[in-house]
C-alpha positions as CSV (number, residue, x, y, z in Angstrom):
1,M,-32.0,-15.5,16.9
2,N,-29.4,-14.7,19.7
3,V,-30.3,-11.1,18.4
4,R,-31.3,-8.4,20.9
5,R,-30.6,-5.3,20.2
6,R,-33.3,-2.9,22.4
7,H,-31.4,-2.8,25.7
8,I,-27.9,-3.7,26.2
9,S,-26.1,-3.7,29.4
10,G,-22.9,-2.2,30.7
11,I,-21.2,-5.6,30.8
12,A,-22.1,-6.8,27.0
13,V,-21.3,-3.2,26.0
14,T,-18.3,-3.0,27.6
15,A,-17.3,-7.0,26.5
16,A,-18.2,-5.9,22.8
17,A,-15.8,-3.6,23.2
18,T,-13.0,-5.9,24.3
19,L,-14.0,-8.4,21.5
20,G,-14.1,-5.3,18.5
21,L,-10.9,-5.4,17.0
22,G,-9.7,-7.2,19.6
23,T,-10.5,-10.4,17.4
24,L,-7.7,-9.9,15.7
25,S,-4.7,-10.3,18.6
26,A,-7.4,-13.1,20.7
27,C,-9.1,-14.3,18.0
28,S,-9.3,-18.2,18.1
29,G,-12.9,-19.8,19.0
30,D,-12.1,-20.0,22.4
31,S,-11.9,-16.3,23.6
32,A,-14.9,-15.1,23.4
33,A,-18.7,-17.4,23.4
34,A,-20.1,-17.4,19.8
35,G,-23.4,-16.9,20.1
36,N,-26.2,-15.4,23.3
37,T,-24.7,-11.7,22.8
38,D,-26.8,-8.8,22.6
39,K,-25.6,-8.2,19.4
40,F,-25.2,-10.3,15.5
41,D,-22.9,-13.0,16.3
42,V,-21.0,-14.1,13.4
43,V,-18.4,-17.2,13.6
44,A,-15.7,-16.4,10.8
45,S,-13.2,-19.2,9.3
46,F,-10.2,-17.0,9.1
47,Y,-9.1,-13.4,8.8
48,P,-10.3,-12.6,5.3
49,M,-13.6,-13.5,6.3
50,Q,-13.7,-12.0,9.9
51,Y,-12.7,-8.7,8.1
52,L,-15.6,-8.5,6.3
53,A,-18.0,-9.5,8.9
54,E,-16.6,-6.6,11.1
55,Q,-16.0,-4.2,8.2
56,I,-19.9,-4.9,7.1
57,G,-21.1,-5.5,10.1
58,G,-19.6,-2.5,11.9
59,D,-20.9,-1.7,15.7
60,H,-23.9,-4.2,15.0
61,V,-21.7,-7.3,15.4
62,N,-20.2,-9.5,17.7
63,V,-17.6,-11.5,15.6
64,T,-15.7,-14.4,16.5
65,T,-12.8,-16.5,14.0
66,L,-12.1,-20.1,14.0
67,T,-8.0,-19.5,13.4
68,G,-6.2,-17.8,15.0
69,P,-3.1,-15.1,15.1
70,G,-0.5,-16.9,13.5
71,Q,-2.4,-20.0,12.9
72,E,-1.7,-21.7,9.1
73,P,-5.6,-21.6,8.1
74,H,-5.3,-24.6,5.3
75,D,-4.4,-27.2,7.8
76,L,-6.8,-26.2,11.1
77,E,-8.2,-28.8,13.1
78,L,-11.3,-27.4,15.5
79,S,-11.8,-27.8,19.3
80,A,-15.3,-29.5,20.1
81,K,-15.8,-26.4,21.9
82,Q,-15.5,-24.4,18.9
83,T,-17.7,-26.5,17.1
84,A,-20.4,-26.5,19.6
85,R,-20.5,-22.3,19.8
86,M,-20.5,-22.7,16.1
87,G,-23.9,-23.9,16.8
88,E,-24.6,-21.0,18.7
89,A,-24.3,-18.3,16.1
90,D,-26.5,-16.3,14.0
91,A,-24.3,-16.8,11.4
92,V,-21.1,-18.3,9.9
93,L,-18.7,-16.9,7.2
94,Y,-16.4,-19.4,5.3
95,L,-14.5,-20.3,2.1
96,K,-15.5,-23.5,1.3
97,S,-12.4,-26.1,0.0
98,L,-10.1,-24.0,2.0
99,Q,-10.5,-25.4,5.7
100,P,-12.3,-29.0,5.4
101,A,-12.4,-28.9,9.4
102,V,-14.5,-26.0,9.1
103,D,-16.2,-26.9,5.9
104,E,-17.2,-30.7,7.6
105,A,-18.2,-28.5,11.2
106,V,-20.4,-26.2,9.0
107,A,-22.3,-28.6,7.5
108,Q,-23.4,-30.5,10.9
109,A,-24.2,-26.9,12.4
110,D,-27.6,-25.9,13.6
111,V,-26.8,-21.9,11.9
112,K,-30.1,-20.2,10.4
113,T,-27.0,-18.2,7.9
114,K,-24.4,-20.1,6.2
115,I,-22.4,-17.9,3.9
116,D,-20.5,-19.5,1.6
117,A,-17.9,-17.3,0.2
118,A,-17.3,-19.2,-2.6
119,T,-20.6,-19.2,-4.1
120,L,-20.5,-15.0,-4.0
121,T,-17.8,-14.9,-6.6
122,K,-16.9,-17.1,-9.5
123,L,-13.8,-19.3,-8.5
124,E,-11.2,-20.3,-11.5
125,N,-8.4,-23.1,-12.1
126,H,-5.0,-21.8,-11.7
127,G,-3.4,-25.0,-12.4
128,S,-1.7,-26.7,-9.1
129,V,-3.4,-25.1,-6.2
130,E,-5.1,-27.9,-4.9
131,H,-4.7,-27.5,-1.4
132,D,-2.9,-31.2,-0.7
133,H,-0.3,-31.2,0.7
134,A,0.4,-34.8,-0.4
135,H,1.4,-33.4,-4.2
136,G,4.4,-30.7,-4.9
137,D,4.0,-28.4,-7.6
138,E,6.0,-28.8,-11.4
139,G,2.8,-26.7,-13.1
140,H,2.5,-23.6,-14.3
141,S,-0.3,-20.9,-14.3
142,E,-3.0,-21.3,-16.5
143,E,-2.0,-17.5,-18.0
144,E,1.4,-18.8,-19.0
145,H,-0.6,-21.6,-20.9
146,A,-2.7,-19.1,-22.7
147,A,0.5,-17.0,-23.4
148,G,2.2,-20.0,-25.5
149,E,5.3,-20.3,-22.5
150,H,6.1,-23.7,-21.4
151,S,3.4,-25.2,-22.7
152,E,5.2,-28.9,-23.2
153,E,4.4,-29.5,-19.2
154,T,1.1,-30.7,-18.6
155,H,-0.8,-31.2,-15.7
156,S,-2.1,-33.7,-13.8
157,E,-6.1,-34.2,-14.3
158,E,-6.0,-33.7,-10.4
159,E,-4.2,-30.7,-11.1
160,E,-6.6,-29.4,-13.6
161,H,-10.3,-29.7,-12.2
162,A,-8.6,-27.6,-9.2
163,L,-10.2,-24.6,-8.1
164,D,-8.4,-21.9,-6.5
165,P,-9.6,-20.2,-3.2
166,H,-7.4,-17.8,-2.7
167,V,-10.3,-14.8,-3.9
168,W,-9.6,-12.3,-1.2
169,L,-6.1,-11.8,-2.9
170,D,-8.2,-10.2,-5.8
171,P,-9.8,-6.2,-5.0
172,V,-11.8,-6.9,-7.5
173,K,-12.8,-10.7,-6.6
174,Y,-13.3,-9.8,-2.4
175,A,-15.3,-6.8,-3.5
176,E,-17.9,-9.4,-4.9
177,V,-17.8,-11.3,-1.6
178,A,-18.3,-8.4,0.0
179,E,-21.3,-7.8,-2.0
180,G,-23.0,-11.0,-1.1
181,V,-21.7,-10.7,2.7
182,A,-23.6,-7.7,3.2
183,K,-27.0,-9.0,1.1
184,A,-27.0,-12.3,3.2
185,F,-26.8,-9.5,6.5
186,E,-29.4,-7.4,5.2
187,K,-31.1,-10.5,5.6
188,A,-30.8,-12.3,8.1
189,D,-31.3,-9.4,10.5
190,P,-33.2,-6.6,9.0
191,D,-33.1,-4.4,11.7
192,N,-29.6,-3.2,11.0
193,A,-29.8,-3.6,7.2
194,A,-29.3,0.0,6.1
195,D,-26.2,0.3,7.9
196,Y,-24.9,-2.9,6.6
197,R,-25.7,-1.7,3.6
198,E,-24.3,2.0,4.2
199,N,-20.8,0.0,5.5
200,A,-20.9,-2.1,2.2
201,D,-20.8,0.7,0.2
202,A,-18.0,2.5,1.3
203,L,-15.9,-0.5,1.7
204,A,-16.6,-1.3,-2.1
205,K,-15.2,2.2,-2.8
206,K,-12.0,1.1,-0.9
207,L,-11.6,-2.1,-2.9
208,A,-12.0,0.0,-6.2
209,G,-9.2,2.3,-4.9
210,L,-6.9,-0.6,-3.9
211,N,-8.1,-2.1,-8.1
212,T,-7.0,1.3,-9.3
213,A,-3.7,1.3,-6.6
214,F,-2.5,-2.5,-8.2
215,K,-3.9,-1.4,-11.8
216,D,-1.7,1.6,-11.9
217,G,1.3,0.8,-10.3
218,L,1.8,-2.6,-12.1
219,A,0.9,-1.4,-15.7
220,D,4.5,-0.7,-16.8
221,T,7.2,-3.5,-15.4
222,D,10.6,-4.6,-16.3
223,T,9.2,-7.8,-15.8
224,K,5.5,-9.9,-15.2
225,V,7.1,-12.9,-13.5
226,F,7.3,-13.4,-9.7
227,F,7.9,-16.2,-7.7
228,T,6.4,-17.2,-4.7
229,N,6.4,-20.0,-2.1
230,H,2.9,-21.0,-2.1
231,A,0.3,-20.5,-5.1
232,A,-1.5,-18.0,-3.6
233,F,-1.7,-14.9,-5.8
234,G,-3.1,-16.6,-9.0
235,Y,-6.5,-14.5,-8.9
236,L,-3.8,-11.6,-8.3
237,A,-1.7,-12.2,-11.3
238,E,-4.2,-12.5,-13.5
239,R,-6.0,-9.6,-12.8
240,Y,-3.0,-7.3,-13.5
241,G,-1.5,-9.7,-15.9
242,L,1.5,-10.7,-13.9
243,T,2.5,-14.4,-14.2
244,Q,3.2,-16.6,-10.7
245,E,5.4,-19.4,-10.4
246,A,5.5,-21.3,-7.0
247,I,8.4,-22.7,-6.1
248,N,6.6,-26.0,-4.3
249,G,3.2,-25.2,-5.1
250,L,0.6,-25.8,-1.9
251,D,3.1,-27.0,0.5
252,P,5.1,-24.7,2.1
253,E,7.4,-26.7,4.0
254,S,8.5,-29.4,1.5
255,E,11.7,-28.9,-0.6
256,P,11.9,-28.8,-4.1
257,S,13.5,-30.9,-6.2
258,P,17.0,-29.8,-7.6
259,A,15.4,-30.0,-11.5
260,R,12.8,-27.8,-9.9
261,I,15.2,-25.0,-8.8
262,K,17.5,-25.3,-12.1
263,E,13.8,-24.8,-14.2
264,L,13.3,-21.8,-11.9
265,Q,16.6,-20.4,-12.2
266,D,16.6,-20.8,-15.6
267,E,13.4,-19.2,-16.4
268,A,15.0,-16.4,-13.6
269,K,17.6,-15.1,-16.0
270,A,15.0,-16.0,-18.6
271,D,12.1,-13.7,-17.5
272,G,14.8,-11.1,-15.4
273,V,13.2,-12.4,-12.0
274,T,14.7,-10.6,-9.3
275,T,12.9,-11.5,-6.3
276,V,11.9,-14.5,-3.9
277,F,8.9,-13.9,-2.4
278,Y,8.4,-15.8,1.0
279,E,5.3,-15.4,3.5
280,T,4.7,-14.8,6.8
281,L,2.7,-17.6,8.3
282,V,5.3,-19.5,7.1
283,S,9.1,-21.2,6.6
284,D,11.1,-19.0,4.4
285,K,14.2,-21.3,4.2
286,T,13.0,-22.7,0.2
287,A,12.7,-19.4,-0.5
288,K,16.0,-18.1,0.7
289,T,18.2,-21.7,-0.1
290,L,16.4,-21.0,-4.3
291,A,17.2,-16.7,-3.6
292,K,20.8,-17.7,-2.7
293,D,21.3,-20.7,-5.1
294,A,19.8,-18.2,-8.1
295,G,21.9,-14.7,-7.0
296,L,18.3,-13.2,-5.9
297,K,16.6,-11.0,-3.3
298,T,14.0,-12.6,-1.1
299,D,11.0,-10.4,0.0
300,V,7.7,-10.8,1.4
301,L,4.3,-11.3,-0.3
302,D,1.8,-12.2,2.3
303,P,-1.3,-14.3,0.8
304,L,-3.4,-12.5,4.3
305,E,-4.1,-15.6,5.6
306,G,-3.4,-14.2,9.2
307,I,-2.9,-11.0,10.8
308,T,0.5,-11.2,13.0
309,D,2.7,-9.1,14.8
310,R,5.5,-9.6,12.0
311,S,2.4,-8.7,9.0
312,K,3.7,-5.8,7.3
313,G,0.0,-3.8,8.3
314,D,-2.7,-4.1,10.5
315,D,-5.0,-4.9,8.4
316,Y,-6.6,-5.9,4.8
317,F,-5.4,-2.9,3.5
318,G,-2.1,-2.4,5.5
319,V,-1.0,-5.7,4.0
320,M,-2.4,-5.6,0.4
321,E,-0.7,-2.1,0.0
322,A,2.6,-3.3,1.0
323,N,2.4,-6.5,-1.2
324,L,1.9,-3.4,-3.8
325,K,4.6,-2.3,-2.9
326,A,7.0,-5.8,-3.0
327,L,5.6,-6.0,-6.2
328,E,6.6,-2.8,-8.0
329,A,9.6,-3.6,-6.2
330,A,10.7,-7.0,-7.5
331,L,9.1,-6.4,-11.1
332,G,11.0,-2.9,-12.0
333,A,7.7,-0.2,-11.7
334,K,8.6,2.6,-13.4
């Protein structure tokens, strides 16, 4: 363990203060050493994991992240330096299946505490959500099939077996992950367990409040269907009784086929869809093309894979509240 808490030098305090929430703006793996500080050193794979580590760990942790602001996390490649530093950390917090390069590095790293968020809640299949950018998306979500809509369409076998990793966009599932992270921190760093528990309980209350806000805000709407660039909102849609239609699945940069555009135009009319959502980390070209052709508006629905100066909020809660407002406007909330 690299944890030595009793006598923290002035230099370490200054360094920790500099790191603190500054990891949002300088949080690539090369920004600070992941190990050998006077705190509990945690390497987080990308922003939603980093946020949990910071909120639960509070003053006791030094958090570095492998995915810098503005980087699209799915395609992350790690430097040799980042991989080496992972081995110096006290804990690594990641979400298996989202970032293959991270999965590989974690498997090889000699880290005592490895926390896989995918094991802390139940991952589900929402149809075409596999993180394989070679595949387009002509499919529909499971909840649509359950409602009997578009039942003539079938998923490929590969799509049927894909589990959706985007659990952080559902406040209830994110709270389950947070609880698991807290327990892992308490076990790995028992001297500070009471503080980790207190921080985790405070976070759980905030997430419960966010869940209530979404539930109340989206309970009565003109339509339940929304269009988005990339199939990230399956859990959120399922939680609040909505239907997500992804334009081109997991490759936000690809062009949808003319047939797919026509299909979405027809559905927009049938289901009263007003808005095509795009996101901050990828091009808005496809969403704007569809919106123009179908006479729809565009807006941002942020999958919260990273915070940048273009994000409509400074942290997880700020962006999720902006997402709720955007959905309320697009769906015609009463």
